N, CA, C and O of each residue as an XYZ file, in Angstrom:
248
protein
N       4.662     -9.635     -8.180
C       4.862     -8.262     -7.768
C       6.328     -7.904     -7.945
O       7.214     -8.723     -7.697
N       6.567     -6.709     -8.363
C       7.934     -6.239     -8.559
C       8.625     -6.069     -7.216
O       7.977     -5.918     -6.180
N       9.943     -6.095     -7.251
C      10.705     -5.886     -6.021
C      10.908     -4.399     -5.811
O      11.239     -3.665     -6.742
N      10.708     -3.973     -4.594
C      10.876     -2.576     -4.236
C      11.979     -2.463     -3.202
O      12.484     -3.472     -2.711
N      12.349     -1.247     -2.872
C      13.385     -1.007     -1.886
C      12.960     -1.443     -0.491
O      11.801     -1.784     -0.255
N      13.921     -1.424      0.429
C      13.670     -1.893      1.789
C      12.585     -1.063      2.483
O      11.701     -1.621      3.133
N      12.648      0.251      2.348
C      11.672      1.117      3.012
C      10.272      0.913      2.435
O       9.286      0.922      3.172
N      10.187      0.731      1.131
C       8.887      0.508      0.497
C       8.305     -0.832      0.934
O       7.105     -0.936      1.189
N       9.147     -1.852      1.020
C       8.667     -3.161      1.462
C       8.187     -3.112      2.905
O       7.214     -3.776      3.263
N       8.871     -2.325      3.734
C       8.456     -2.194      5.131
C       7.085     -1.535      5.223
O       6.256     -1.926      6.045
N       6.853     -0.542      4.387
C       5.564      0.148      4.376
C       4.453     -0.790      3.912
O       3.355     -0.783      4.469
N       4.737     -1.592      2.899
C       3.749     -2.556      2.400
C       3.488     -3.627      3.459
O       2.346     -4.043      3.655
N       4.539     -4.070      4.137
C       4.379     -5.082      5.183
C       3.505     -4.558      6.317
O       2.675     -5.287      6.861
N       3.696     -3.300      6.665
C       2.889     -2.690      7.719
C       1.424     -2.609      7.289
O       0.526     -2.875      8.088
N       1.184     -2.245      6.037
C      -0.187     -2.170      5.524
C      -0.826     -3.556      5.490
O      -2.006     -3.700      5.811
N      -0.062     -4.570      5.105
C      -0.595     -5.932      5.057
C      -0.918     -6.442      6.457
O      -1.897     -7.163      6.650
N      -0.098     -6.069      7.426
C      -0.353     -6.476      8.807
C      -1.673     -5.875      9.293
O      -2.476     -6.555      9.933
N      -1.890     -4.588      8.982
C      -3.148     -3.934      9.351
C      -4.320     -4.577      8.614
O      -5.399     -4.744      9.181
N      -4.104     -4.940      7.335
C      -5.149     -5.577      6.535
C      -5.567     -6.898      7.163
O      -6.758     -7.183      7.286
N      -4.591     -7.701      7.560
C      -4.891     -9.009      8.141
C      -5.587     -8.879      9.493
O      -6.407     -9.721      9.858
N      -5.255     -7.816     10.238
C      -5.933     -7.562     11.515
C      -7.353     -7.068     11.299
O      -8.219     -7.257     12.153
N      -7.590     -6.436     10.160
C      -8.900     -5.873      9.866
C      -9.017     -4.420     10.277
O     -10.122     -3.911     10.464
N      -7.872     -3.743     10.419
C      -7.891     -2.345     10.854
C      -7.394     -1.391      9.776
O      -7.083     -0.237     10.071
N      -7.313     -1.854      8.531
C      -6.863     -0.995      7.434
C      -8.086     -0.406      6.741
O      -8.978     -1.132      6.304
N      -8.112      0.917      6.648
C      -9.242      1.612      6.050
C      -8.785      2.359      4.812
O      -7.617      2.728      4.689
N      -9.712      2.576      3.900
C      -9.420      3.189      2.614
C      -9.811      4.654      2.612
O     -10.995      4.987      2.668
N      -8.824      5.525      2.547
C      -9.062      6.949      2.364
C      -9.916      7.600      3.428
O      -9.922      7.185      4.587
N     -10.634      8.624      3.016
C     -11.461      9.399      3.940
C     -12.816      8.733      4.195
O     -13.543      9.138      5.103
N     -13.158      7.718      3.402
C     -14.473      7.102      3.530
C     -14.567      6.170      4.730
O     -15.665      5.793      5.141
N     -13.428      5.800      5.290
C     -13.383      4.905      6.454
C     -14.009      3.540      6.178
O     -14.559      2.911      7.082
N     -13.925      3.078      4.916
C     -14.391      1.734      4.589
C     -13.229      0.768      4.760
O     -12.088      1.098      4.436
N     -13.520     -0.427      5.270
C     -12.474     -1.420      5.456
C     -11.978     -1.925      4.108
O     -12.749     -2.082      3.161
N     -10.691     -2.174      4.044
C     -10.083     -2.729      2.836
C     -10.349     -4.226      2.830
O     -10.118     -4.901      3.833
N     -10.837     -4.757      1.697
C     -11.184     -6.170      1.614
C     -10.327     -6.928      0.611
O     -10.436     -8.150      0.506
N      -9.479     -6.223     -0.125
C      -8.685     -6.843     -1.179
C      -7.199     -6.675     -0.858
O      -6.761     -5.553     -0.604
N      -6.409     -7.760     -0.862
C      -4.982     -7.642     -0.570
C      -4.236     -6.740     -1.552
O      -3.271     -6.079     -1.170
N      -4.672     -6.705     -2.811
C      -4.020     -5.817     -3.784
C      -4.210     -4.356     -3.398
O      -3.322     -3.525     -3.588
N      -5.379     -4.063     -2.857
C      -5.658     -2.706     -2.412
C      -4.764     -2.352     -1.223
O      -4.310     -1.214     -1.101
N      -4.514     -3.319     -0.354
C      -3.636     -3.094      0.794
C      -2.211     -2.801      0.329
O      -1.540     -1.936      0.893
N      -1.750     -3.510     -0.690
C      -0.412     -3.271     -1.240
C      -0.344     -1.874     -1.838
O       0.640     -1.159     -1.647
N      -1.388     -1.486     -2.561
C      -1.420     -0.154     -3.173
C      -1.388      0.939     -2.107
O      -0.734      1.965     -2.291
N      -2.082      0.727     -1.011
C      -2.080      1.707      0.078
C      -0.691      1.797      0.693
O      -0.217      2.891      0.997
N      -0.034      0.651      0.879
C       1.322      0.646      1.427
C       2.298      1.388      0.539
O       3.135      2.143      1.036
N       2.207      1.187     -0.772
C       3.095      1.883     -1.705
C       2.793      3.377     -1.734
O       3.704      4.198     -1.842
N       1.520      3.724     -1.638
C       1.140      5.131     -1.626
C       1.690      5.835     -0.385
O       2.171      6.965     -0.466
N       1.614      5.160      0.759
C       2.157      5.737      1.990
C       3.667      5.893      1.885
O       4.231      6.866      2.387
N       4.324      4.933      1.232
C       5.774      5.026      1.048
C       6.121      6.224      0.171
O       7.093      6.930      0.438
N       5.324      6.456     -0.880
C       5.560      7.617     -1.748
C       5.412      8.920     -0.966
O       6.182      9.859     -1.164
N       4.424      8.972     -0.082
C       4.206     10.181      0.715
C       5.380     10.452      1.650
O       5.682     11.605      1.955
N       6.048      9.378      2.107
C       7.209      9.530      2.987
C       8.453      9.945      2.211
O       9.452     10.348      2.807
N       8.397      9.847      0.884
C       9.529     10.252      0.063
C      10.396      9.105     -0.403
O      11.489      9.327     -0.924
N       9.927      7.881     -0.226
C      10.672      6.703     -0.666
C      10.559      6.586     -2.179
O       9.502      6.861     -2.748
N      11.639      6.181     -2.832
C      11.604      5.999     -4.285
C      10.829      4.729     -4.615
O      11.268      3.619     -4.314
N       9.680      4.911     -5.231
C       8.830      3.805     -5.650
C       8.402      4.102     -7.076
O       8.027      5.236     -7.372
N       8.445      3.110     -7.980
C       8.022      3.359     -9.357
C       6.580      3.861     -9.413
O       5.770      3.546     -8.541
N       6.274      4.633    -10.434
C       4.923      5.177    -10.568
C       3.934      4.047    -10.794
O       4.300      2.974    -11.274
N       2.688      4.295    -10.447
C       1.665      3.262    -10.573
C       1.152      3.213    -12.003
O       0.165      3.870    -12.335
N       1.818      2.436    -12.850
C       1.469      2.344    -14.267
C       0.270      1.437    -14.493
O      -0.352      1.506    -15.553
N      -0.078      0.580    -13.517
C      -1.200     -0.333    -13.692
C      -2.528      0.405    -13.770
O      -3.475     -0.094    -14.378
N      -2.612      1.572    -13.172
C      -3.876      2.300    -13.181
C      -4.138      2.971    -14.515
O      -5.259      3.411    -14.772
N      -3.127      3.058    -15.369
C      -3.283      3.719    -16.665
C      -3.892      2.800    -17.711
O      -4.259      3.262    -18.791
N      -4.010      1.510    -17.416
C      -4.537      0.555    -18.390
C      -6.020      0.718    -18.585
O      -6.623     -0.009    -19.374
């Protein structure tokens, strides 16, 4: 995984903590997240919403 800024890493860490507890849900569907990569993506997305500089998600374009 690429290195991100401090604020982005904090957001990802928070998402991973929720994932490990089993309280991280995906979007409006309220389905539990079962994949750690999905938890990282949610953390980065939340960081983007807060205005943190995070590189664009180029992996989804493949």
